[in-house]
N, C-alpha and C positions, 0 to 999 in steps of 0.2 A: 433281790426278790426272785424266787424260784418260779419259773413258768412250767406248767405241765403240758405235755403234748401226748395225746393218746392215739393218734393215727399216723401212719407212716408218712404221708405227704404234708402234714401240717408244719408250717414254719414257725419257729419260736422267735419272738421279738422280745428282747429284754436281756436279763443277766442271770447267770447261774452262780451260786455262791461257792466257787471253788476254782483254783487254778494251781498250776505247778510252775515254780521258778527253778531254773537250772543254773547252778553255780560251778565255777571252776575251782580247782584246789586252792587257789589264792583268794577265794571268797568273792570273786567278781561275778555279778549277774551276767549270764550269757544270753538267756532268752526266757520268755514266759510261754507256757503251753496251756491251752484250754483243757479242762476236764469236766466231766459231769459226775457228781457224787451218786452212789447207789442209794436206793430207797430202803436198804437193809444193812445190817452190820453196825459197827461202831461209827462214831462221828469223828471228824477231824477236829482235834482240840484247837482252842483259840490261838495258841502259840504255833500251830502248824506241826508238821511232821518233817524233821530233817532226816533224810535217808539216802541210801543208794538204791537204784532201780536195777534189779537182777532178773534177767530172762530165766524163766523156769524151764525145767525139763521133766516131763514132756511139755512142749510149748502150750498146749491147750489146757493143761492142768485138769483133765478129765479123770485122771487116776493120780495116785500118790506122787507128789513132786519131790525133787531133791531139796534138802535143807539149804538155807542161804549160806553164803561164805562166813566162816568163823575166824577169818584172819584178824590179827591184832590191829592192822591198819584201818579196819572198818568198825572197831569196837564202839566208837562214839556216834555211829549212825544207825538209824532204824533200817530195816530191810524191807523193801517194797518189791513184791513179786510182779514181774511183767508177764502177762498172760495173753495169748492169742485167743480171740473168740472163735475164729474159723481157721482150722489148721491148714497147713500146706506142707509140701515136701515130705509126704509119707505120714504125717501126723494129722489124720482127718477125723479124729475122735470128736464127737459132739456130746455136749452135756449142758446142764443149766448153769446160770451164773452162780447160784448158791453152791453147787458142787465145786466149781472152780475156786471160789473164794474160800470155801471150807478146806479144800486141799492145801491151799496156800497157808492158811492159818495153822493147820495140823503140822505142816512142815516147819513152822517157826517164823514165818514172815509176819511183819507188823502191819502191813497194808497190802492191798491188791490193786494193780493197775491193769485193766483189761482193754483190749483194742482189737479192731478188725485187722486182718493181715493186709488186705489190699483195698482199703476203703478209708475215706476220711469222714464217714458218717459217725454221728454220736448216738449213743444209746443211754437212756436212763434205766439202769439195771434195777429189776425188782425180783423178789423171791416169794415163792409160795410158802416156804418154810425156812425162814432165816434164823430160827431159834438156835442159840449157841454160837452164832457167828458174831464175834466181838471186834474183829479188825475192820477198819474203814476200807471201802473199795471205790474206785473211780474209773470212768471210761475215758480214754483219750483217742485221738485220731491215729490212723495207721502211719501217717507221716511223722507224727510226734513219736510214735513207738520206734520207728526206724532211727530217728535222731538219738534216742536214748539207748537203743540196743547196742549198736556197734558202728553206726555211721559217723556220728559227730560228737556225741556227749556220753560215751560209755563210762560206767563207774570204774572200770579197770584203768582208765586214764585220769582218774582223780575227780571226776565230776560227781556232784551230788545234787539232790533236789530238796526244795521245801514245798511240801504239799500244804496249801493253806485255804482259808475261807474267804480270801479276797475275791470280790465279784469279778467274773469274767464276762465279756460281751459276746453273746452268741447271736447277735442280730443277723437274720437271714440264714441261720444254720438250721438244718433239719435235725430235730431231736425226737426220737421215738421212745416210748416206754415199752419194755419187753421183759418177760419172765424167763424166756429161754432163748438160746441162740438158734 
């Protein structure tokens, strides 16, 4: 059951219908990461999305991003764009969620995974004009993003994810609804 929170300091008690499972190249579950699905764009199919999480360039996706890898070893995986909400290290561009997700879609990604750089807060992403955005988008914590990017579970080391609709427990977590970063 999806709980909506409309103020920054409200705590959500309950569950959100989405999570991300991380698997090794030998198909062993490594960990489960919480995520919050966007209120715009495509929906995660019942069977989930099996894919690799690829950090985009530029990291905030406020302008056109590079296309996902086209290597033969990744041909059986969907491509999920890992996008920073708030840039760092010289990439301080700011833009709306819809711009970020649209740029990922235009580059050929199959889904967008947005996160804060230096925070574990969650955001329920909304759009003022999500027309034409067909790929699903989710928001994950900054710590989860570090694990996926290059710290522990990077796709370049054979890790993949399954983004699914299995309920995740967000008891005590702050979730805000936002249209912009």
